[in-house]
Every structure is written in structure tokens, then in C-alpha cells.
N, C-alpha and C positions, 0 to 999 in steps of 0.2 A: 387207634390205627391211623386216623387222619393226621394226627400230630407226627407219628412216626414216618408216614409217607412224606410229609412236608419237610421233616428233618433230613430224610434221605435225599430228597430233591435238592435241598440247599447244600448238602454235603457234596453231591455230584456237581452242582454249579461251581462250588468252591474249588473242587479238584480241577474242573475244566479251566477255570480262570488261572489257577496256579500253573497248569500245564502251558497255557498261553504265555504267561509271564516268563516261565522257564525257557521256552523257545525263543522269545524275544531277547531275553538276557543272554542266552548262550550263543545265539547266532547273530547278534548285533554286529555291525561292521566296526564298532568301537570296542576296544579292550577295557574290561572293567575288573578292578581289583578291590578287595576289602582288606585293609591292613589294621593291625592294632597300633597303639601309640608308639611302639618300638619299631614299626615298619615291617612286622612279620606278616606274611600273606596268609589270610584266613579263608578267603574265598576268591575265585577267579572264574570268568566265563571261558568258554572254549576259544573265543577269539584271542583272549589274553594269553592262554596257554600256547596257542599257535604262534603268537607274536614273539614270545621269548624262547620258543622251541623246546618246551618241556611239557610232558604229559600232565594233565591237570592234577591227577592224584598225587604226583610227585612234587607238584608246585606248592601245595599247601604246607605251611609250616616253615617255609624258607624265607630268609630276609629279602625284601625287594632290592636291597643294596647289591645282591649277587648279580643283578642284571644291569647295573648302571656302570658305565665306563668310569674307571678310577678317578680321573681328573674332574668328573662331574658329580661325584658323590656328595661333595659339600653343598652343591645346589639343592639336592634332595633333602639333606639334613636341615638346611635353613627353611626349605619349603614345609617340611614336617613340623619344625619348631614353631613357625608362624601359625600353622593350622591349630596346633594344640593350645597355643597361648591366646589367639584371638577368636577361635571358633568361627572364623569368617572364611569364605571361599577363597582359595589360593590357586594360582597357576604358575607354571614354570616350564622352561624348555631345557632339555638335557639329552645326552646321548645314551641309548641303551645298547647293550651288547648281548644278543641272544646266544643260546648255546649252539645254534646252527645258523649260519648266515653272517652277513656283515653288520657292523655297527650302523645305527641310524639315529637321526634326531627325532625326538618325540615331545609332544605337548602333554603335560599333566594338568588336569583340572580336578581339584580335590575339595571335599567338604568333610566336616566332622559330624558324626551322629552319636548320640548317647542312648544306646538301646541294649547294651550288653553288660550286665553286672559282672560277669566273669572276666571279660577282657577290658573293661573300662571304655574309654572313648574309642570309637572305631573311625577309621579314615576310609572313605569311599573315593576311589580315584578312577577317572576315565583317562585312558591313554590313547592318543592319536598319533599315527605315523605322519610326520611332517617333513620327512627327508627330502621329498621331491621339491617342496617349497624352499628348503634351505639350499638345495642345489641350484634352483632357479635364481635365488637371491645372490648366491656366490657368483654365478655366471653373469648376472646383471652388474654386480660390482666390478668384476674384471673387465666387462665391456665398457663400463663408464670410465674406469681408469685408463683403458687403452684409448678411448675417445678423447679424454682430457689430455693425455700425453701427446696425442696427435695434434690437437688444437693448440696446445701451448708451444709446440715446437714448429708450427707452420710459419712460413715466411710472410703470410698475409695477415693483416690486422683483422680480428673478428670481434664484433660487438653484438650483443643481443639486448634488445630493448623491449619493454612491455607496451601495452596499448596506449600508454601515455607518453611514449618515447623517452622513458627513463631507463638508463642502462641497468640491466640485471646481471650481465656477465661481460667481461672483456678478457681477451687473451694477452699474453705478455707483449707480443708484437704491437698490438693496438696501443698499449701503454707507452711503449717506446716511441711510436709515431707522434704521440701528442705530448710526451714528456711528463706524464702524470703517473703517480702510484696507483695501483689497482683500486685501493680503498677510496681514492679521491674521485674516481669515475663512477663507481656504483651508486645508483640513485640520482645521478645528475641527468639533466635533460639533454637530448642530442643537440639541440640548437645552441646550447652553451658553448659548443666547440666549433661551430661554423663561423667562418669569417664574415664580418658585417656585409661585405660586398655580395656574398652568396646566400644570405639568409632567406631571401625571397625565393630563390631557386630551390632551396631545401624545403621550404614550406609548400611549394608547388608539388614537389616530389612526394611529400607526405600526404598531400591531398589525393594524388594519383593512386598511391598505395592503398589508401582507405577505400578506394573504389575498385580495388583488385587489379590495378594496372601496375606493372613493374617494368622498369627499363634501366639500363646501365647509363650512368651519367658521371660527369666530373665536376668537382668543385674544390674550393679552398677551405682548409680547416685552420684553426688558430691554435698553436701549441701553448703550453703553459708559460713559456718565456716570451710569448707575443709574436713569435715568428709564424710565417705562412708555410703550410705544407699542402701540396697539390695531391688530391686523392681521386681515385675512381671508385 
């Protein structure tokens, strides 16, 4: 009787732990799929079903390819091929097309597990919606292109130097003022282009700026062909 009571208690504990696992699995904010080596969906949590817009019962047995945008299906094919061949964790980004709603970018993180004799190697995949990140990256790229276009077409010379006063960026007008090609200026020290008569003035200004003091001043630069150019 004591053994039976102990077995009953252990069985109850096991069921409670299984229920906790099921709740954590089903209501996780991350979508989880279990696929066979051919990419057929064998298991999915509730979050995954909601992500692709299909009831979980109807989701099982369907190819994961059904929910991938056509142009991105090769990405998943390569992802799955690498998984099966290397047995190492793989990640990829592609676009999913749910049955309801708009296409979105997703991050797939997959591993291979060998625990099913019937289905062979199983692929466990976590899918995260990263569409907002892609939108932010696209917006940033557009902003950077607009900024670069503005900088390259402005009528003032613009140069950016690091803390050692070596140029890291110059616009086209800056190159034209000094008569150098862009690549000839990047990495060069600012003082290399200051006329000898104004080098001390430039050094004084550099010292002021290191103390946080900034002011507008004029000096003479030396162009590539040795001519003087007066700048502010």
C-alpha cells in the first residue's frame, strides 16, 4: 500500500509537471514547430497556429513550405538541408505568408533531434516575428540614403575626422575644394592639408576643441597642386 501510494504521488507530480510544460509550450510568446526531415509539421504550439492563421488541428500534417513566401522557399530548403547534414543549430530569416493577415519577416532557429524511430530525424524550430525590426532597418537605410544624398549635393565642403584628426568621411565638394580624390583623403591627418602659414592657428583651434570650445575661424588650406584656398 505504501508503494502504491508513493507511485500514485509520483504519477500526480508527473502529470502536474506535464501540465506546466504544456502551458509553457502552448502559451509561449515564441512560435514552436516540430517538423520531420521533409518539412512536414508534426507538432505546433498555439502561438504558432495563431501566427500562420490556421487552427492547430488543421496545421498538423501540412508542409511548412505552405506558409513561406514563394521567393523565400529556397532559403528554407537550404536551411533544412544544412540542419540534416550537419546536425548543428541553424538560423535563417525569411518571409512568412499566413492564411490571414499580411506577409512578415520571421527568424527561424532550428535544431535536429533524434528521438522518433517512425519519423527519423525531427527538426524543432522556433519562429520569431522580426517584421518590426526589418521595417526599422529599412527606414534607417532610407534615412541614411537621403542624408548621404543631401551631404553629397550640398555646396559646402564637409569632412568628418576621428579623435586623432584623421578623416573618416568627406563629401564631393570637400574633394573638389582640395583637388583630391575621395580615397586620397580618407585616413589622412587634417594638418596635412593646412598651409604652413596657418598650421599653428589650426593646432590652437584643435586644442580649443579638445577643451569643448568651438568657434568659427578662417585659414588657408593647401590644394593637391600646391595652390592656396581660403576657407572658413
